[in-house]
DOPATOR-592857 format. One line per field, with one value per atom (N, C-alpha, C, O): y negated, z, x; residue number from 1; residue in three letters. Coordinates in steps of 0.02 Angstrom, whole numbers, plus 50000, padded with zeros to 5 digits. Layout:
// residues N
yy c(Y:...)
zz c(Z:...)
xx c(X:...)
i c(NUM:...)
aa c(ALA:...)
This chain:
// residues 88
yy c(52310:52321:52272:52214:52297:52256:52226:52259:52164:52132:52133:52129:52139:52138:52070:52018:52072:52011:51990:52030:51926:51901:51881:51847:51902:51885:51817:51797:51781:51716:51729:51775:51690:51697:51669:51617:51703:51683:51626:51582:51627:51579:51513:51465:51508:51446:51430:51381:51470:51457:51464:51426:51511:51520:51460:51442:51428:51367:51313:51276:51307:51258:51276:51232:51340:51361:51346:51321:51361:51349:51274:51254:51234:51161:51138:51095:51167:51150:51171:51133:51232:51257:51214:51199:51194:51152:51084:51058:51055:50991:50996:50953:51047:51055:51062:51030:51104:51114:51049:51032:51014:50951:50897:50860:50891:50840:50850:50802:50912:50925:50907:50875:50928:50914:50839:50813:50806:50735:50694:50644:50714:50677:50686:50638:50746:50757:50715:50687:50712:50670:50596:50561:50573:50502:50487:50435:50532:50522:50521:50479:50566:50566:50501:50474:50476:50414:50355:50311:50354:50301:50305:50253:50364:50372:50349:50320:50360:50335:50259:50228:50229:50156:50132:50082:50169:50151:50149:50112:50190:50190:50124:50111:50084:50018:49971:49917:49992:49952:49951:49918:49985:49986:49919:49908:49876:49808:49809:49760:49865:49870:49881:49865:49910:49925:49877:49869:49844:49801:49734:49727:49685:49619:49605:49608:49589:49575:49532:49526:49501:49461:49485:49531:49454:49475:49469:49508:49420:49413:49472:49492:49499:49559:49618:49655:49626:49681:49673:49721:49612:49599:49614:49641:49598:49613:49688:49711:49725:49798:49827:49868:49807:49833:49814:49855:49753:49730:49772:49791:49786:49825:49896:49924:49926:49994:49995:50040:49946:49941:49933:49962:49892:49881:49947:49960:49987:50051:50101:50141:50099:50143:50122:50165:50057:50033:50055:50075:50050:50071:50147:50169:50185:50257:50272:50313:50238:50248:50232:50270:50178:50159:50212:50230:50236:50286:50352:50386:50369:50432:50429:50480:50369:50362:50343:50341:50330:50315:50346:50373:50343:50374:50325:50344:50262:50213:50195:50204:50168:50147:50124:50143:50084:50061:50099:50124:50102:50142:50099:50122:50038:49996:49994:50006:49980:49973:49905:49892:49861:49793:49782:49781:49774:49759:49724:49746:49668:49632:49599:49578:49594:49560:49485:49447)
zz c(50249:50234:50179:50180:50131:50076:50092:50122:50073:50082:50016:49963:50020:49957:49923:49955:49857:49818:49799:49774:49811:49794:49721:49697:49685:49614:49606:49645:49556:49541:49509:49468:49526:49498:49427:49414:49383:49314:49302:49261:49337:49322:49358:49340:49408:49444:49494:49531:49495:49540:49613:49655:49628:49698:49723:49782:49680:49699:49717:49765:49678:49691:49756:49797:49764:49825:49886:49937:49882:49940:49953:50011:49901:49911:49944:49988:49922:49951:50024:50067:50037:50106:50151:50207:50125:50164:50178:50233:50125:50133:50186:50230:50181:50228:50299:50345:50308:50375:50404:50461:50364:50388:50398:50447:50351:50355:50417:50452:50431:50489:50554:50598:50559:50620:50629:50684:50575:50581:50593:50629:50563:50574:50647:50678:50673:50744:50789:50838:50773:50812:50808:50859:50749:50741:50781:50813:50778:50816:50891:50927:50913:50984:51004:51057:50961:50975:50979:51021:50934:50936:51000:51030:51021:51084:51144:51191:51142:51196:51196:51250:51137:51133:51162:51197:51147:51173:51249:51278:51281:51354:51382:51442:51341:51363:51375:51402:51354:51364:51435:51449:51480:51551:51583:51600:51590:51617:51691:51716:51725:51795:51800:51850:51747:51748:51707:51720:51659:51612:51603:51610:51585:51569:51496:51473:51459:51388:51367:51403:51309:51284:51214:51186:51187:51122:51066:51019:51072:51019:51019:50966:51078:51083:51048:51009:51062:51032:50956:50919:50933:50861:50827:50772:50860:50832:50826:50775:50877:50875:50819:50780:50817:50766:50696:50650:50688:50623:50602:50543:50648:50632:50612:50564:50649:50632:50565:50524:50553:50489:50431:50378:50442:50390:50372:50313:50423:50410:50376:50335:50393:50358:50285:50241:50272:50202:50166:50107:50199:50169:50156:50105:50201:50192:50129:50088:50122:50063:49999:49950:50000:49941:49926:49869:49979:49969:49943:49903:49966:49944:49873:49840:49848:49780:49730:49670:49753:49707:49735:49790:49695:49716:49752:49773:49759:49793:49860:49871:49904:49969:50012:49999:50062:50106:50172:50192:50205:50266:50324:50366:50330:50385:50438:50424:50499:50555:50585:50616:50575:50603:50647:50622:50712:50758:50819:50850:50836:50898:50921:50880:50986:51013:51017:51038)
xx c(57389:57319:57299:57317:57261:57237:57169:57126:57161:57096:57058:57088:56992:56953:56959:56961:56962:56966:56896:56856:56880:56814:56814:56860:56762:56756:56724:56680:56746:56715:56648:56641:56599:56532:56531:56561:56496:56493:56444:56457:56387:56334:56341:56307:56384:56394:56339:56344:56287:56230:56250:56227:56293:56313:56352:56347:56390:56425:56377:56386:56324:56272:56236:56222:56220:56186:56229:56204:56294:56336:56343:56347:56345:56346:56282:56282:56226:56161:56157:56136:56179:56179:56223:56204:56281:56326:56294:56297:56262:56228:56173:56169:56131:56075:56102:56077:56153:56181:56208:56194:56248:56278:56225:56226:56178:56126:56082:56066:56064:56022:56059:56031:56121:56160:56172:56164:56193:56208:56145:56147:56089:56026:56004:55981:56010:55993:56037:56014:56102:56148:56129:56131:56111:56091:56028:56023:55980:55918:55933:55906:55976:55995:56029:56015:56073:56108:56060:56067:56010:55960:55919:55904:55903:55866:55907:55879:55972:56015:56016:56014:56018:56015:55948:55946:55894:55828:55825:55786:55867:55868:55895:55886:55927:55949:55890:55898:55831:55771:55745:55695:55779:55759:55778:55836:55729:55742:55762:55788:55749:55771:55846:55877:55876:55947:55989:56049:55958:55996:55962:55901:56003:55976:55990:56047:55937:55943:55884:55834:55891:55835:55815:55845:55763:55738:55790:55789:55834:55885:55933:55957:55948:55990:55956:55987:55892:55854:55852:55862:55840:55837:55904:55905:55959:56025:56037:56063:56017:56025:55982:56006:55918:55873:55897:55893:55921:55946:56006:56012:56052:56111:56092:56119:56045:56023:55986:55997:55944:55908:55956:55948:56007:56058:56093:56106:56108:56141:56095:56117:56030:55982:55978:55975:55977:55976:56040:56037:56097:56160:56159:56185:56130:56123:56083:56102:56027:55985:56024:56020:56063:56102:56156:56166:56190:56243:56214:56246:56154:56124:56098:56090:56085:56060:56114:56101:56175:56230:56294:56295:56347:56410:56456:56511:56435:56478:56448:56388:56488:56464:56522:56579:56507:56561:56558:56505:56613:56619:56641:56680:56617:56637:56583:56524:56603:56556:56567:56618:56518:56522:56462:56405:56473:56419:56446:56494:56414:56429:56365:56324:56355:56297:56310:56267)
i c(1:1:1:1:2:2:2:2:3:3:3:3:4:4:4:4:5:5:5:5:6:6:6:6:7:7:7:7:8:8:8:8:9:9:9:9:10:10:10:10:11:11:11:11:12:12:12:12:13:13:13:13:14:14:14:14:15:15:15:15:16:16:16:16:17:17:17:17:18:18:18:18:19:19:19:19:20:20:20:20:21:21:21:21:22:22:22:22:23:23:23:23:24:24:24:24:25:25:25:25:26:26:26:26:27:27:27:27:28:28:28:28:29:29:29:29:30:30:30:30:31:31:31:31:32:32:32:32:33:33:33:33:34:34:34:34:35:35:35:35:36:36:36:36:37:37:37:37:38:38:38:38:39:39:39:39:40:40:40:40:41:41:41:41:42:42:42:42:43:43:43:43:44:44:44:44:45:45:45:45:46:46:46:46:47:47:47:47:48:48:48:48:49:49:49:49:50:50:50:50:51:51:51:51:52:52:52:52:53:53:53:53:54:54:54:54:55:55:55:55:56:56:56:56:57:57:57:57:58:58:58:58:59:59:59:59:60:60:60:60:61:61:61:61:62:62:62:62:63:63:63:63:64:64:64:64:65:65:65:65:66:66:66:66:67:67:67:67:68:68:68:68:69:69:69:69:70:70:70:70:71:71:71:71:72:72:72:72:73:73:73:73:74:74:74:74:75:75:75:75:76:76:76:76:77:77:77:77:78:78:78:78:79:79:79:79:80:80:80:80:81:81:81:81:82:82:82:82:83:83:83:83:84:84:84:84:85:85:85:85:86:86:86:86:87:87:87:87:88:88:88:88)
aa c(MET:MET:MET:MET:LEU:LEU:LEU:LEU:ARG:ARG:ARG:ARG:PRO:PRO:PRO:PRO:VAL:VAL:VAL:VAL:ARG:ARG:ARG:ARG:LYS:LYS:LYS:LYS:ALA:ALA:ALA:ALA:GLU:GLU:GLU:GLU:ASP:ASP:ASP:ASP:ASP:ASP:ASP:ASP:GLY:GLY:GLY:GLY:ALA:ALA:ALA:ALA:SER:SER:SER:SER:GLY:GLY:GLY:GLY:THR:THR:THR:THR:ASP:ASP:ASP:ASP:SER:SER:SER:SER:LYS:LYS:LYS:LYS:ARG:ARG:ARG:ARG:GLU:GLU:GLU:GLU:LYS:LYS:LYS:LYS:PHE:PHE:PHE:PHE:VAL:VAL:VAL:VAL:LYS:LYS:LYS:LYS:LEU:LEU:LEU:LEU:ALA:ALA:ALA:ALA:GLU:GLU:GLU:GLU:GLY:GLY:GLY:GLY:ARG:ARG:ARG:ARG:THR:THR:THR:THR:LYS:LYS:LYS:LYS:ASN:ASN:ASN:ASN:ALA:ALA:ALA:ALA:ILE:ILE:ILE:ILE:SER:SER:SER:SER:ALA:ALA:ALA:ALA:ILE:ILE:ILE:ILE:ARG:ARG:ARG:ARG:VAL:VAL:VAL:VAL:ILE:ILE:ILE:ILE:GLY:GLY:GLY:GLY:LYS:LYS:LYS:LYS:LEU:LEU:LEU:LEU:GLY:GLY:GLY:GLY:ASN:ASN:ASN:ASN:LYS:LYS:LYS:LYS:ASN:ASN:ASN:ASN:ALA:ALA:ALA:ALA:TYR:TYR:TYR:TYR:GLU:GLU:GLU:GLU:PHE:PHE:PHE:PHE:ASP:ASP:ASP:ASP:ASP:ASP:ASP:ASP:SER:SER:SER:SER:ASP:ASP:ASP:ASP:VAL:VAL:VAL:VAL:GLN:GLN:GLN:GLN:LYS:LYS:LYS:LYS:ILE:ILE:ILE:ILE:VAL:VAL:VAL:VAL:ARG:ARG:ARG:ARG:ALA:ALA:ALA:ALA:LEU:LEU:LEU:LEU:SER:SER:SER:SER:LYS:LYS:LYS:LYS:GLU:GLU:GLU:GLU:VAL:VAL:VAL:VAL:ASP:ASP:ASP:ASP:ALA:ALA:ALA:ALA:LEU:LEU:LEU:LEU:LYS:LYS:LYS:LYS:ALA:ALA:ALA:ALA:ARG:ARG:ARG:ARG:MET:MET:MET:MET:SER:SER:SER:SER:SER:SER:SER:SER:SER:SER:SER:SER:THR:THR:THR:THR:GLY:GLY:GLY:GLY:LYS:LYS:LYS:LYS:GLU:GLU:GLU:GLU:THR:THR:THR:THR:ILE:ILE:ILE:ILE:ASP:ASP:ASP:ASP:PHE:PHE:PHE:PHE:LYS:LYS:LYS:LYS:LEU:LEU:LEU:LEU)
């Protein structure tokens, strides 16, 4: 059985559209996952279940803020680092 051959687009717009569609799909999913993960971290704030102090909270918030800053930098340039460093 023969399969239809897909023609290459002449204007290149469909390539851009598909890249845009891919970006939107991945960005929405990953952002939802990140928000969910942050909410799970927030559940650690239950003082009846966990023991922590303000310095622990500050370290978590600082680490998350640092990654948001790194995200902004990566999105505005083509370079970026991919390391994960976090300890309480």
